[in-house]
C-alpha positions as CSV (number, residue, x, y, z in Angstrom):
1,M,-10.5,-45.3,-4.2
2,R,-8.5,-42.8,-6.5
3,Y,-10.7,-39.8,-5.3
4,R,-10.4,-41.0,-1.7
5,L,-6.7,-40.9,-2.0
6,T,-6.6,-37.6,-3.8
7,F,-8.8,-36.2,-1.1
8,I,-6.7,-37.4,1.7
9,T,-3.4,-36.2,-0.1
10,G,-5.1,-32.9,-0.5
11,M,-6.1,-32.6,3.2
12,A,-2.7,-33.6,4.3
13,V,-1.0,-31.0,2.1
14,G,-3.6,-28.3,3.2
15,Y,-2.9,-29.1,6.9
16,V,0.9,-29.0,6.5
17,L,0.8,-25.6,4.6
18,G,-2.1,-24.1,6.7
19,A,-1.4,-25.5,10.1
20,R,0.0,-23.4,12.9
21,A,1.0,-26.5,14.9
22,G,4.7,-25.6,14.6
23,R,7.8,-27.4,13.5
24,E,7.2,-30.4,15.8
25,R,4.0,-31.4,14.0
26,Y,5.5,-30.8,10.6
27,E,8.3,-33.2,11.5
28,E,5.9,-35.8,12.6
29,L,4.0,-35.4,9.4
30,R,7.1,-35.6,7.3
31,K,8.2,-38.7,9.1
32,G,5.0,-40.4,8.5
33,A,4.9,-39.6,5.0
34,Q,8.6,-40.9,4.7
35,R,7.5,-44.2,6.3
36,I,4.5,-44.4,3.8
37,A,6.7,-43.6,0.9
38,Q,9.4,-46.3,1.9
39,N,6.7,-49.0,2.6
40,P,7.4,-51.8,0.1
41,A,3.7,-52.1,-0.7
42,V,3.4,-48.5,-1.6
43,R,6.7,-48.6,-3.8
44,N,5.3,-51.8,-5.6
45,T,2.1,-50.1,-6.3
46,A,3.6,-47.0,-7.5
47,E,6.0,-49.0,-9.7
48,A,3.2,-51.0,-11.2
49,A,1.1,-47.8,-11.8
50,A,4.2,-46.2,-13.6
51,V,4.7,-49.3,-15.6
52,N,1.1,-49.4,-16.6
53,G,0.9,-45.8,-17.4
54,R,4.0,-46.1,-19.6
55,A,2.3,-49.1,-21.5
56,L,-0.9,-47.1,-21.9
57,A,1.2,-44.1,-23.3
58,N,3.1,-46.3,-25.8
59,R,-0.2,-47.8,-27.0
60,A,-1.8,-44.3,-27.4
61,C,1.3,-43.2,-29.1
62,K,1.2,-45.9,-31.7
63,K,-2.6,-45.5,-32.2
64,A,-2.1,-41.8,-33.0
65,G,0.6,-42.9,-35.4
66,E,1.5,-40.3,-38.0
67,R,-1.1,-37.8,-36.9
68,L,1.3,-36.3,-34.1
69,P,3.1,-33.3,-35.2
70,G,7.0,-33.8,-36.0
71,S,7.9,-31.8,-32.9
72,V,5.9,-34.2,-30.6
73,N,7.5,-37.2,-32.4
74,Q,10.9,-35.8,-31.8
75,R,10.2,-35.1,-28.0
76,I,8.9,-38.6,-27.6
77,R,11.9,-40.1,-29.0
78,S,14.2,-38.1,-26.9
79,L,12.3,-39.1,-23.8
80,R,12.5,-42.7,-24.7
81,E,16.3,-42.4,-25.2
82,Q,16.7,-40.8,-21.8
83,R,14.7,-43.4,-20.0
84,S,16.5,-46.4,-21.6
85,G,18.2,-47.2,-18.3
86,D,17.4,-50.2,-16.1
87,E,16.2,-48.1,-13.1
88,D,13.4,-45.6,-12.7
89,E,12.9,-42.5,-10.9
90,W,12.3,-44.5,-7.7
91,G,15.6,-46.3,-7.9
92,T,13.9,-49.8,-8.6
93,S,14.1,-52.1,-11.4
94,N,11.4,-52.0,-14.0
95,T,10.9,-55.8,-13.9
């Protein structure tokens, strides 16, 4: 499924970048992409993937422990402090 989605996304991007269909076709594709991005099911799936990714990253970071260089630990701390809000980059809650 992941590879299929990547392939479809690549085809869409390639078509937009390489097509000579003009501005009208570009606008149709852009509106379609916006409809997909605003679909609640897609947003929920993206949010779930982001939460799972963060959880896996936290586990990996804990597992690596003190083996990480100090600069990496500092960067991780600063990123965690920046993301301490209640909303993520999608504007939805992290619940």
